[in-house]
N, C-alpha and C positions, 0 to 999 in steps of 0.2 A: 607649491604645486602639488597636488594629489598624485601619489604612488601609483602607477597600473599594476594591473591585478595578473597574476600568473595564469590563473585558471577561476571562469565564473561558471558555477553550476546551473542550469537550467531545468527543473522539476515539473514535469508534465502531470498535473492535478486535476485537468479539467474534464475527463471523461465522465460519462453515464454512470456507468457500474452498473448497467441493464442486468446483469448477470446474478448481482445480487439482491434483486427483487425489491421486497419490503424494505430491506434496510437503508436503501438509497433512494428510497421514494422523496425522503424529506432532506436527505445531507449528500454532500459529495463521498466518494467511495473514498479518499485519502482520510476523510474525517470519520469514518467507522472505528467504532472502539477496539480494541486489540490487547490481549493478555492481562487483564484487572486493572491495569493503570494507565495504559497508551492508547493511543491511536495510531492508524497505521502509518499516516506521515512523519511519525517519530521517527522512524528507523531512516530514511535518506536523510532527513535535516541531522539526525544525531552522527549517522555516517560522516557527513560534511564536515561536522564540528571536529570529530573525532580524527579526521583527515587532513585538517588545518585549511579547508575551504570555506573562506568567511564570507564569499558573496554568491548567494543565491536567490534566483528569481524563481517565484511560485505561478504557476501560469493556471488560472482556476478558469470557470466557464459554468458548470453544471452545478444548482443549488451550493452557491459557495459561502453561505453567510455563516454556518458552523465553524467551517474551515477556517474563513478570516477571521472570524473571533478568537478562535483556538492558538493560530499563529502569533497573532498581536504585532507586537514589536519586536518579538524573536529572542527574548530576553531567556528563557529556559533552555534553549541551545547554545546561548552567547551566541548570538546572531543581530543582538541590538548593538549595530556599529555606526558611528558617526558616517563612516565613508565603508560602502560595502553594505554588510548584514542581509537581510531577508525581506525581499519584496514581494508583494502580492501584484499580479500582472494578469489582469483581467483583458476582455477582448475590449476595444474603445475604438470611439468614432476620431478616423482623422480626417486632413482638410478637405480630402475627395471623397472619401468614402468610409464606411464600417462595416466590418464581417465578424462573422464568430470564427472560431479556429475550424478551419476544414480539414485539418490532419495534424498530427505530429510536426511534420515538417513546417507546416502553415503557419503552426504555433510558434514556432522558433523566428519563422521569417516575420511576422509580424511585430518580434520584438527584438531585431537586430540595433535598434537603436540603443535599449537599454545595454544590451551587451558591449556596443561599442563606447559607451559611457568610460568602461573601464580597460579598454584597449588591451584584453588578454591575449596570450599568446594561444590559449586552449579554452574550449568549452566543453562541461561534460553535462551529458545529457540523461535523466533521471526520470524513473517512473515512480508514481505515488500511490502503488498497489502490492508492493513485495514487502515480505518480511525477512530480513537478512542483516548481517553486520558485516562490513568490508572496509578495507581500507584503499580508498580510492587515491591516495597519493601513491602507495605502491604500482596502482596501475598506470597514473600520470608519470612516471619515471620510466617504466617500459615503454611506455609511448615515446616519451624523448630518445630514448636510447636507440630505438630502432628507426628515428627519425620519420614516425608515420603520419601519413594523413588521418588515419581513424583507425582505434583501436575499438574493438568491440569484446565486452565480457561475455565467456564463453562457462558454461555448464553441461557436463555429461549427462544427458539422461537417460531414462531406459528408451531403447529401440522404439517400443509399441507406443511411447508419448511423443515421440519427435513429430510428428506430424501436426502439433499443435504449437510448435515454435519456428522461428525463424532458425534455418538449418544451415550451417555453413561446413566446407571441407578445407582443410590447411595442409600446408606442407611440412616437411621438417623443422622449418623455423617459424612455423606458426602464423604465417603468412596465408591470408585468406585467397583460397583459390575458384570458389563456388558460392554462393548464398542463394537460398530459395526460402522465400516467406511460406511457413506454413503449407511445405508440400505433400502432395499424397502419398508419393514412395519416397521417404527420405532416403539419403544416399550416407549419411552419418547421423549418429547422435550426439553431436556436438551445435548446443543450442543458446541461441542469442537470448542473455538475461535483459535484454532491453536496456543496457547501460554503454554509451559510447562516450568517446574523448576524441574531440575534433582539432586539429589544428584551426585556428578562428578563420585565417584567411582562406583557407581552400572549404570548409564549411559556408561560408559567407556567400561565396561562388555559387555553389552548388545549389544553395536555398533560393538565392536569387535566379539561376537559369529554372529551377522545378517551379516557381510560381509564374514563369511566364510560359510554361508548357500547358496550354489549355487540355490536353490529355492525360494529365497527372492525377494520381490522388493524393497528393501532396502528403506522403507516408514515408518514415524513414526505411524502414522495412520493404516497402513495396516499389518506391522509387528512388531515394537517394543512394542507398547502399548497391543495390544493382548498377545504377548508373556509375558511380564511382569505381566500381570493380570493373565494369565493362570498359573504364576510362584508362586502367591500369594502375589506379592511385595505389599507393602502397598501403595496405588494410591488413592488419592483424588481429589473430584473436588472445585474449588475455583470459587465462583458465584461472576460475574459481572453485575452492572445494570445501567450499565451509555451507551450513545451512543455509539455505534461499526457497522461499515458498511465494507463487504467484497467489494471492487471495483475492482473485476475481469471482470466485463463483462461492456459491454457501457451503457447497462439501468441501472447499478447501481452505477456507476461513476456520470453520467448524475443527479441521485438521489440523491446523496450525497452530489453533489455540490446545487442542489436546497435545502436541507434541511439547506444550510445556510443563507436562505433568510427569510423575514419577521420580525414582531417586537419581536415576541418569537421565533426563530427559532428552531429544532431538536436539531442542534449541533452549540455552539456559539464558532466559531473559534476564536475571538478575545478577549474571557475570558483570562485575566491573571493569575488567581491563578494557571492554569497548562497550562503554555505559551507553545506555540508550534514556536520553531524557526526555521528560515529558511536562507539560504545563499541569501544576497542581493546583487544586481549590481547596486548599487547608489537608491536613493530614493527621486525620481524627485516629485515634485507634480502633481497631476490632471490638466488636462486643460478643463474646460466646457465650450463650443463655445455657443453664442448668440441662435443659433438654437437648441440647444440641449434640450432633454426631457427624464429625468430619472427616474424611477419608479421601486421600491422595487428590486434593484440591488447592487451589489458590485462593487465598480470601483477600480483596483489595481494603484499603484502608476505611474506615468508617463504616463498614457492614456490620450487620447485626443478626445474628444467625442462632435460631432456636429451633431449629429443625435439621434436619438431615442432608447433607453435601457429599456425593459422592462422585468422583472422578469427574470435576467441573471447574470452572473459571468464574470465579464470583466479584465483579467491580465494586468498587467503592460506593458507599451510600446505600446498599441493597439489603432489605429486610426479608429475611424468611423465616415465617413465624412458627411455631409450637405445631409438631406433627407433619408440617411440609415435608415433601423429600424432593431433591433436585439431584439427578442422577445425568451423566454424561453430557452434561450442556455448558454453555455459555452464558452467563447473565451480564448484560450491560449494567451502566452506573444506574444508582438510584430506580431500581425495580423491586415492588413490592410482591412477595409472594406469600398469600394469607394461610391460614390455618389449615393443616391436611390436605393442601393442593398438592397435586404429583407433575413435576416437569421433567420429561426425559427425552435425551436425543435433539433438544433444542436450541435456537439463540433467541435469546428475549432481548427486545432492543431498548434504550434508556426510557424510563419515566412509565414503564409498563407495569399493569398491576393483575396479578393472577388471582380471581377470585376464591372464597374457600371450598374446599374439596373439587375445585376444576381440575380436568386431567389435561395437561398439553404434551401432545406428541406421545408414541408409544412405542414398543420394540417391534420397528418393521425391517425392512430391506437397509443395507448401508447407505443408500442415498436419502432415506425418507428423514429428514432432518426438519423438524418444524421450525417455523419463524414466526413471531409477534413482534409486529411493527412497534417504533417507537409509540409514546403516549396512549396505546391500547388498553382498553379496560376490559378483561375477562370475566364476567358474570360469574356469581356461585355457580358451583356444580357443571359448569360448561365443559362440553369436551370437544377438543380441538385435535383432529386426527394427524396421526404420523405424515410428514411431508408437506403439509397446508403451509401457505404464505398467507398468514393472518393480517390484512390492512384495509380496516373500513374506513380510516380517518382519509387516507389518500388515492388509494388502490382498489378497496373493496377485499374481501375475501378470496384466494383461490384455491 
């Protein structure tokens, strides 16, 4: 007889990621590259592995091909298990009907049969668009000790940013007394990180009731959490004090990459205490040419640099030719930046090519980050203005 699992993780990775514009027109948001050697989904998957959670359902929906191929059998994260491991869970057609995932709660509801296979005591709900390192096991033990029905990971945020989050008020024992999803006038700055642990029997009941409510938007923050709170369920906050970044916008994705740079980076992606695993396609050395000038940058494996790179994150397989200048930018894998091109304050997606003497981006305002979409080829001497989303293949230049 197979052993039951104490906790099953469910990773919500099906969102369209519309605020990343050109970067998610062809790939799911969790499959977007990060930090020269990773994709966003590496962080929650690695956190699960490092926390001893070996059964993970990844709920996909929008543009899943790259993500599915990347996850594969889960081997890079030690999740290639005979019993448990990682499973891709797209919407499917049942005996009576088929539905796209209508919301975060509905997505989990549609996969209750998957969870029930492992007879877990607890279910961990995760999002696929956050950069952070976290010990989920410590959060699970806190949930157990308080005999909680639900535990929500909490981050203290600046008061001026509080209206962007689900906001909680808690008593002296961290029991949640109030919860408001993105309130216009927040009462506190204790923000939900979108990381939940539920006792499974309670979760199953509330998901079933929610599915039968025609007025529900089928969302954890808008429906499940407020309903449980109104019913007097035991709900607690779990304080997190490390680095955490929601990379759901172009600006936040760029900022998170910049946070990796410097002698004392805000987030140390290379810290081996809580290693972030990734699928590697070979690991060739970097090539630094005679003309190269590299300052305060991360250079991925197999990159060939013969130009100038300043304050930038360069992924594997990138070629930066003689005379080219890349400054304050994030360059995804297998991009070619040709001779004497200039790239500033930009994110260049995979397999793009920047022609000779082309100029991409410029010194504009702090929000003027230029984006070149996957597979785009910018002709020689072309000028792409600051802040432009250039995507002629799937969406058109904007």
